[in-house]
N, C-alpha and C positions, 0 to 999 in steps of 0.2 A: 684715739680707741682704734684706729681702723691701723694705726702703724705697730701699734703693740700687737695686736692681733695676728699680725703680717710676720712680726719678728718673732712671737711664739710659735705659730706656724713654722717657721723656718727653723727655730731651735727645735722644734719635734721631729723635723724631719731629719737633722741633722743627728738626735739621738737615734732614732729608729734604724737609719742607714748603719751607724754604728754597732747597735746591735744585732741588725741583720748580717754585718760583716764577722762579728764572733761567732755569732751560732754556725755561719758557712764554715769557717775556721775551724772550730772545735769538731764539727762534723766531718770534715775532711781529714781530721786528725792531723792538722798544722799544728796544734796546741799540744801534742803529745810528744815527750820526749823519745828518742830513737833508744833502740837497745844498748848502742855503745854509750851513752850517757846513762843510763839507769844501770849498767855493769859498773861504769866507773863510781857510782856511787854507793851503791847498793854491793859490791863483790866482797867477800869474804876469802882469805886465803885457802880456805877449805870450801869454798862454794865448787857445786856441781851443776851442769844444765841437762835437760831432757827435752827431746821433743815429742809433744803430745799433741796430736791434733793439728800439726801444725803450727804450735803454739811453744814456744820456749818456756820451761818451767826452770825456775833457781831453786836449788836445795841444797840443804848440807847433812854428810852423814856423819856424825859423832857418837862416839862412846859405844858401849857394848848393850846388847839385849833387846827387846824387841823394840821396833820402830814405833815413834811416835809422830804423828804427823799434826803440826800447826798450822793452820788456815786463819789467816788474818782478815776480818772483815770489817761489816760497818759496827757491830755491838750494839745493833736496834734490835727490836721485835716485829717481824713481818708485818703485822698489822695490828690495829687495835680498835675496841667500841668507842673509844674515847676521842672524838674528831679533835682534842686540843693536843694530844699526845703525839710526839713525833716518833715516828716508825720507818722501818727500811722503806716501806712502800711511800711514805709522804716525802721521803728525803730525796728519794731518785722521782719524784713523780710521775709513778706508776701505780700498778694495782698490786694487792697481796699477790694475787694468782703469778703476776709477772716474777715477782720475787722467788716463789716457790718454784717454777718451772726453770729460772734461772740456778737455783741452788740444786735441783735436780741433775741438771746438766753440768755443773761444777763437781757433783758426785760420782756422776758417770767418769769425766774426766778424770777425778782425783783415782777413781779405780782403773783406769786405763795407765795412769800414769805409775801406780803400784805395779802393774803390769811389766811396764818397760826396764823398771830395775830388776 
């Protein structure tokens, strides 16, 4: 029995170490593809780029008439009174307030992007 407990402890230590290494790598940005890789994957012949607040924004300008900006996102509610419903807040492990703050920040960035064009 003691042998089994020791082995389980070693396995738990290995799993915890692997999880910690993954979290460290993710937070350090080591798992995020670089800009060149993203451009190679998503760039279109009509792609254009603008720098807004130090971030590169990829966009296309096609057709004529008023501009329509399509911003992709999670497609979830920000929060819900139903504890079993998946929302943007529960999916991102944060609060609805954090999501609303980030949306406000994104809206401000979009406004500055519009001014850059």
